[in-house]
C-alpha positions in Angstrom: -35.5 37.2 23.4 -33.5 34.5 25.2 -29.9 35.0 24.8 -28.7 31.3 23.9 -25.3 30.1 26.0 -22.0 30.9 23.6 -21.3 26.9 23.4 -24.8 26.6 21.5 -23.3 29.4 18.9 -20.4 27.4 18.9 -21.2 26.2 15.1 -18.5 24.4 12.6 -18.7 25.7 9.0 -19.4 23.2 6.0 -16.2 24.0 4.5 -13.9 22.5 7.4 -16.3 19.5 7.5 -15.4 18.9 4.0 -11.8 19.3 4.3 -11.8 16.9 7.4 -13.4 14.8 5.2 -11.3 14.8 2.5 -8.6 14.1 4.7 -10.0 11.0 6.4 -10.3 9.4 3.0 -7.2 10.6 1.2 -5.2 10.0 4.4 -2.9 12.9 3.5 -2.7 16.8 3.9 -1.0 17.4 0.6 -3.3 15.6 -1.6 -6.4 17.1 0.1 -5.0 20.3 -0.9 -4.6 19.4 -4.7 -8.4 18.7 -4.8 -9.3 21.7 -2.9 -7.1 24.1 -4.6 -5.4 25.2 -1.4 -1.9 25.4 0.0 -1.0 22.3 2.1 -0.4 25.1 5.0 -3.9 26.9 4.4 -5.5 23.1 4.8 -3.4 22.5 8.1 -4.8 25.8 9.7 -8.4 24.7 9.2 -8.0 21.3 11.0 -6.3 23.5 13.6 -9.3 25.9 13.4 -11.4 22.8 13.5 -9.6 20.9 16.6 -9.4 24.3 18.3 -13.2 24.8 18.4 -13.5 21.0 19.5 -10.8 21.4 22.1 -9.4 17.6 20.7 -7.1 16.4 17.8 -8.9 14.8 15.3 -5.8 14.0 13.3 -2.1 12.2 14.6 0.4 13.2 12.3 3.2 10.5 12.1 6.0 11.8 10.0 4.6 11.9 6.1 1.3 9.8 7.3 -1.7 10.7 9.0 -3.8 8.9 11.4 -7.9 9.7 12.4 -8.0 9.9 16.1 -10.8 8.4 18.3 -12.5 11.5 18.8 -11.6 12.3 14.6 -14.0 8.5 14.4 -16.3 10.1 16.3 -16.5 13.5 14.3 -16.7 11.3 11.3 -20.4 9.6 11.2 -21.4 13.2 12.0 -19.6 15.5 9.2 -21.0 13.2 6.4 -24.7 13.1 7.7 -24.2 16.9 8.4 -23.0 17.2 4.4 -25.7 14.8 3.1 -28.9 16.8 4.9 -27.2 20.2 3.5 -27.1 18.6 0.4 -30.8 17.3 0.2 -31.9 21.0 1.7 -30.2 23.0 -1.3 -31.6 20.4 -3.7 -35.2 20.3 -2.3 -35.5 23.9 -3.5 -32.7 24.2 -6.1 -33.0 21.2 -8.4 -35.9 21.0 -10.8 -39.3 18.6 -10.5 -38.1 15.5 -12.8 -40.2 12.3 -12.8 -40.0 9.4 -14.4 -38.4 6.2 -15.3 -34.4 5.4 -16.0 -33.8 2.0 -17.5 -30.3 2.1 -16.5 -27.5 -0.5 -17.0 -24.4 -1.0 -15.5 -21.7 -4.0 -14.8 -21.9 -6.3 -12.6 -19.3 -5.1 -10.1 -20.6 -2.0 -10.5 -23.7 -3.1 -8.3 -22.3 -4.0 -5.3 -18.8 -1.2 -5.0 -20.9 1.9 -6.0 -24.8 1.3 -7.1 -26.3 2.3 -3.7 -24.3 5.3 -2.6 -25.1 6.5 -6.4 -28.8 5.6 -6.0 -29.3 7.0 -2.5 -27.7 10.7 -3.3 -29.8 10.7 -6.4 -33.0 9.9 -4.8 -32.2 12.4 -1.9 -32.6 15.3 -5.0 -35.0 13.3 -7.3 -37.1 11.0 -5.0 -39.8 11.5 -8.0 -37.6 9.5 -10.5 -37.2 5.7 -10.3 -34.6 4.3 -11.2 -34.8 0.5 -13.3 -31.3 -1.4 -12.7 -30.0 -4.2 -15.0 -26.4 -5.2 -14.1 -24.6 -7.8 -16.8 -21.2 -7.5 -18.5 -20.4 -5.0 -20.6 -21.2 -6.8 -24.0 -24.3 -8.1 -23.0 -25.5 -4.3 -21.7 -24.6 -3.2 -25.3 -26.8 -6.2 -27.1 -29.2 -4.5 -24.6 -28.8 -1.1 -25.5 -29.0 -1.8 -29.2 -32.5 -3.0 -28.5 -33.8 -0.3 -26.8 -34.4 -2.1 -24.1 -32.2 0.7 -21.6 -32.3 4.5 -21.7 -28.4 4.9 -20.0 -25.7 2.5 -19.9 -21.7 2.4 -18.8 -19.6 0.6 -20.0 -16.1 -0.6 -19.1 -13.7 -1.0 -22.4 -10.1 -0.8 -23.1 -9.2 2.9 -24.9 -9.1 1.5 -28.4 -12.1 -0.5 -28.3 -15.0 -0.5 -30.2 -16.9 -0.2 -26.7 -14.4 3.0 -26.0 -16.3 4.5 -29.0 -19.6 4.6 -28.6 -20.0 7.2 -26.0 -18.6 9.2 -23.5 -15.1 8.8 -21.3 -16.3 9.7 -17.6 -13.6 7.8 -15.7 -10.4 6.3 -16.6 -8.3 4.2 -13.9 -4.7 2.3 -14.3 -5.1 -1.6 -14.9 -2.5 -3.3 -12.2 -1.7 -7.0 -11.4 -3.1 -7.9 -7.8 -1.7 -10.9 -5.7 -1.7 -12.0 -2.2 1.3 -10.0 0.3 3.9 -12.1 0.5 2.3 -14.6 -2.3 4.4 -16.6 -4.2 1.7 -16.9 -7.2 3.3 -14.8 -9.2 6.6 -16.9 -9.4 4.4 -19.7 -11.0 5.5 -21.1 -14.9 3.6 -20.2 -16.8 1.7 -17.6 -14.8 -1.9 -18.7 -13.3 -4.7 -16.0 -13.7 -7.9 -15.4 -12.1 -10.1 -13.7 -14.6 -13.3 -13.1 -15.4 -15.6 -14.6 -18.2 -14.7 -14.1 -22.1 -15.8 -10.6 -23.4 -14.2 -8.9 -20.1 -12.2 -5.9 -21.0 -9.9 -6.5 -18.1 -9.1 -10.1 -19.1 -8.3 -9.1 -22.2 -6.3 -6.0 -21.6 -4.2 -8.2 -19.3 -4.0 -10.8 -22.2 -2.6 -8.5 -24.3 -0.1 -7.4 -21.9 1.5 -10.9 -20.8 1.1 -11.5 -24.8 3.2 -8.8 -25.9 5.8 -9.1 -22.9 5.9 -12.9 -24.2 5.2 -14.2 -20.8 3.7 -18.0 -20.9 0.4 -17.7 -18.7 -2.8 -20.1 -18.2 -6.5 -18.9 -17.6 -6.9 -21.1 -13.8 -9.5 -19.6 -12.2 -12.7 -17.7 -14.3 -15.6 -16.0 -12.2 -18.2 -13.8 -13.5 -17.8 -11.3 -10.3 -14.3 -10.4 -8.9 -15.7 -11.7 -5.4 -14.8 -15.0 -7.2 -11.6 -14.0 -8.3 -10.2 -12.4 -5.3 -11.0 -16.0 -3.4 -8.2 -17.4 -6.1 -5.9 -14.3 -5.3 -6.1 -14.5 -1.0 -5.3 -18.6 -1.4 -2.5 -17.4 -3.4 -3.3 -19.7 -6.5 -3.4 -16.7 -9.3 -3.1 -13.3 -9.9 -5.7 -10.9 -11.5 -6.1 -7.5 -13.4 -7.8 -5.0 -11.3 -8.2 -1.6 -11.0 -5.8 0.2 -8.5 -8.3 2.0 -6.0 -9.5 -1.6 -5.3 -6.1 -3.2 -4.1 -6.5 -3.4 -0.2 -4.8 -6.0 1.8 -4.7 -8.9 2.1 -3.9 -8.3 -1.5 -1.2 -6.3 -3.1 -0.3 -4.8 -6.6 2.3 -6.5 -8.3 4.3 -4.6 -11.3 7.9 -5.1 -13.1 9.6 -6.2 -9.9 7.7 -9.1 -10.1 8.4 -10.2 -13.4 4.9 -9.0 -14.4 4.4 -6.2 -17.8 2.6 -3.1 -17.4 -1.7 -3.4 -19.0 -2.4 0.0 -19.0 -5.8 2.1 -18.4 -9.3 1.1 -18.2 -12.3 3.6 -19.3 -15.8 3.8 -18.1 -17.8 4.7 -21.0 -21.7 6.3 -20.8 -24.0 6.1 -23.5 -27.2 7.6 -23.6 -30.6 6.8 -25.5 -31.1 10.3 -27.4 -34.4 11.8 -26.6 -35.1 9.6 -23.5 -36.2 11.9 -21.6 -35.6 14.7 -18.3 -35.4 11.8 -16.3 -32.4 10.1 -17.3 -30.8 13.4 -19.0 -31.0 14.2 -15.2 -29.3 11.4 -13.5 -27.1 10.8 -16.1 -25.7 14.2 -14.9 -25.4 12.3 -11.6 -23.5 9.5 -12.7 -20.4 11.9 -14.1 -20.8 14.2 -11.0 -20.2 10.9 -8.6 -17.5 9.7 -11.2 -15.8 13.4 -11.1 -15.4 13.3 -7.3 -13.9 9.4 -7.1 -11.6 11.0 -9.6 -10.7 14.1 -6.8 -10.7 11.1 -3.8 -14.4 12.4 -2.5 -16.5 9.5 -2.8 -13.9 6.3 -2.1 -12.5 3.6 -5.0 -14.2 2.4 -8.1 -14.2 -0.5 -10.2 -16.0 -2.1 -12.9 -16.2 -5.3 -14.6 
């Protein structure tokens, strides 16, 4: 047998790829060490090993912050594809063969923020399952579930609400006030709000917080989708209650320093119809696992409405 050149036998371990991706996503060695259950020095050693193998620096350390280098950017796409293919190969042999239809309901903004990734991952491990998706507001989804039009539903709810008691909490995150960086909308009196339509738990939580703080406000802009609310924020016409994880420039989080009271957390609830079948159970388990990955920083940001 012909002996392969030494360079061809230099393969990168999957754990190095995973650590590299986590640091790229969290931009922090310390956060990554908490996620993987290793010491920061062990994580640094993993990246040092990776860089030694490749002969390049994949991260630039600037004080306490971490910046991915051009070489690291080039590796990023390969790492994601390699881990995805590894997951797909393992699932092919270890996942049970499941076929069928899942009638799945989720809040509307979930469809643009997370659903494509959730579906793509599920399709690789369960190609025989079709998912029929219904996107709507949480109260409307609850009605459809009651009418037996859906097998599996996600709701966005306040912790003490009726919706929160319908199923199992699989994700929780703080709601925060959001406005334009350097904007002045929060200084206006009464406070102008950009919110979703009536029945939205984010809208209700914001109003309860402002009422308790006795802070005057008015509903200035209403949009069923968060993109419409963001437009009012970028124009510096209002502030809005959003999940902390979705806040990106040119928007910023506003707090007590801006005269705004804490809002509290929101929960994502999952409810499954009893005896709904193996396909529904498989997708329900998958959704729970995806939100677990989000919680530890492996799956990007989260938001539903």
